[in-house]
C-alpha positions in Angstrom: -17.9 -46.4 11.0 -19.2 -45.2 7.6 -20.6 -41.9 6.6 -24.4 -41.3 6.7 -25.7 -40.0 3.4 -23.5 -41.4 1.3 -20.1 -40.0 -0.5 -19.3 -36.6 -2.3 -22.1 -34.6 -3.7 -22.3 -35.0 -8.0 -20.8 -32.4 -9.8 -22.4 -29.8 -10.8 -23.3 -28.9 -14.2 -21.4 -27.4 -17.1 -21.5 -23.5 -17.8 -22.2 -22.7 -21.0 -19.3 -20.0 -22.5 -22.1 -16.8 -21.9 -21.6 -17.8 -18.9 -18.3 -17.7 -18.6 -17.8 -15.0 -20.4 -20.2 -12.9 -17.9 -18.6 -13.8 -14.8 -14.9 -13.2 -16.1 -16.0 -10.0 -17.0 -17.5 -9.5 -13.5 -14.4 -10.4 -12.1 -12.6 -8.0 -14.1 -15.2 -4.8 -13.3 -14.6 -5.7 -9.4 -10.7 -6.0 -9.7 -10.9 -2.9 -11.5 -13.4 -0.9 -8.6 -11.3 -2.4 -5.8 -7.6 -1.2 -7.6 -9.9 2.4 -7.9 -10.6 2.5 -4.2 -7.8 1.3 -3.1 -5.9 4.3 -4.7 -8.4 6.6 -3.3 -8.3 5.7 -0.3 -4.5 6.3 -0.1 -4.6 9.3 -1.5 -7.2 9.9 1.3 -4.7 9.1 3.8 -2.3 10.3 2.6 -3.9 13.6 2.8 -5.2 13.6 5.8 -1.6 12.5 7.4 -0.1 15.9 5.6 -3.4 17.8 6.7 -2.4 17.0 10.5 1.2 17.6 9.9 1.7 20.4 7.6 1.4 20.5 4.0 5.5 19.7 3.2 6.4 17.0 0.8 9.0 14.2 1.3 10.7 15.6 -0.6 10.9 19.5 0.7 12.7 18.7 4.0 15.4 17.6 2.1 15.6 20.5 -0.1 16.2 22.9 2.9 19.0 20.7 4.1 20.0 20.6 8.0 21.1 23.0 9.9 23.9 20.9 11.0 26.1 20.3 14.9 27.9 22.8 16.9 30.9 20.8 18.1 32.5 21.9 21.1 36.0 23.3 19.9 37.7 21.6 23.1 36.7 18.5 20.6 38.2 19.4 17.4 41.9 18.8 16.3 43.8 20.6 13.6 43.9 17.3 11.2 40.1 16.6 11.6 37.1 17.5 13.0 35.6 15.0 15.4 35.8 14.0 19.1 
């Protein structure tokens, strides 16, 4: 079978150095904007999470210490704690 329309399209014309630099600058600006937006979104999600769950930081729970648990005296031995 033959393809109608014949072959591949012609290659694009060569770009000037000025247009390459302009496109590179645009890509760099867009990348920077995406990074800023991503950081803002992260901060907004963290704020909304802690706004609904309280304002404790992740490290404050560890600083308080746990309350532990009470072990029934019938399960304790003289040599060691445990069940």
